[in-house]
C-alpha positions in Angstrom: 0.0 0.0 0.0 1.2 3.5 -0.8 0.4 6.1 1.8 0.3 9.9 1.2 -1.6 13.0 0.6 -2.1 13.2 -3.2 -3.0 16.5 -4.8 -6.7 17.3 -4.6 -7.5 16.1 -1.1 -7.0 17.0 2.6 -6.9 13.5 4.1 -4.5 10.6 3.8 -4.9 8.3 0.8 -4.1 4.6 0.8 -3.6 3.0 -2.6 -3.2 -0.8 -2.8 -1.1 -2.5 -5.3 1.0 -5.5 -6.1 4.8 -5.5 -6.8 5.2 -6.7 -10.4 8.9 -6.3 -10.9 12.2 -5.6 -9.1 15.0 -4.4 -11.2 17.4 -1.6 -12.0 15.3 1.4 -13.2 16.3 5.0 -14.1 15.6 7.4 -11.2 14.4 10.5 -13.0 15.2 13.0 -10.1 18.7 11.5 -9.6 19.8 11.0 -13.2 20.9 7.5 -12.4 19.7 4.0 -12.4 19.3 2.0 -9.2 17.3 -0.9 -7.8 13.6 -0.1 -7.8 10.3 -2.0 -7.3 7.5 -1.6 -9.9 4.0 -1.5 -8.4 0.6 -1.2 -9.9 -0.6 1.2 -7.3 -1.1 4.8 -8.5 1.7 7.2 -7.4 0.6 10.8 -8.0 1.9 14.2 -7.1 1.6 14.5 -3.3 2.1 10.8 -2.3 5.4 10.6 -4.0 7.9 10.5 -1.1 5.4 8.6 1.2 6.0 5.2 2.7 5.0 1.9 1.0 4.0 -0.7 3.5 3.4 -4.4 3.3 0.4 -6.3 4.7 2.2 -6.2 8.2 2.4 -2.4 7.9 6.2 -2.7 7.7 7.8 0.0 5.5 9.3 -1.7 2.4 10.1 1.5 0.5 9.4 5.0 -0.5 7.1 6.0 -3.4 9.0 8.1 -5.9 7.8 8.3 -9.5 5.2 7.0 -11.9 5.3 5.9 -15.5 3.7 8.7 -17.5 3.0 6.6 -20.6 0.9 4.1 -18.7 -1.8 4.0 -16.0 -1.2 2.7 -12.4 2.5 1.9 -12.8 4.6 3.4 -10.1 8.0 2.9 -8.8 9.3 2.5 -5.2 12.8 3.0 -3.8 13.4 -0.2 -1.8 14.2 0.2 1.9 17.7 -1.3 1.2 18.5 1.6 -1.0 17.2 4.1 1.5 19.2 2.4 4.3 22.4 2.5 2.1 21.8 6.3 1.5 21.3 7.1 5.2 24.3 5.0 6.3 26.4 6.8 3.7 25.4 10.2 5.1 26.1 8.9 8.7 29.5 7.6 7.9 30.8 10.3 5.4 28.6 13.3 6.0 27.4 13.2 2.4 26.2 10.8 -0.2 29.2 9.1 -1.9 27.1 6.7 -4.1 27.1 3.0 -4.8 30.0 0.9 -6.0 30.1 0.3 -9.7 31.8 -2.6 -11.5 
């Protein structure tokens, strides 16, 4: 489920969906490609940046973009990528990135 406050409302929205793919995807805002989950829940302006939770209400990622050329295809930054980012900031004081081959 994607949680957030999409444009056009004053209350929290909960949109259910199913993860259909986990693979490297381009992150539009970051101009790079990283691991992402594709979900069939709508991700609209306002709930981007909100938590994505599983059936046990555990955070599994952060909603971050949708596919403009299709309906109800959104992308989620997995919690492992978020943890890496936060640990990088904690250790180095800034984001140094991911190792590349």
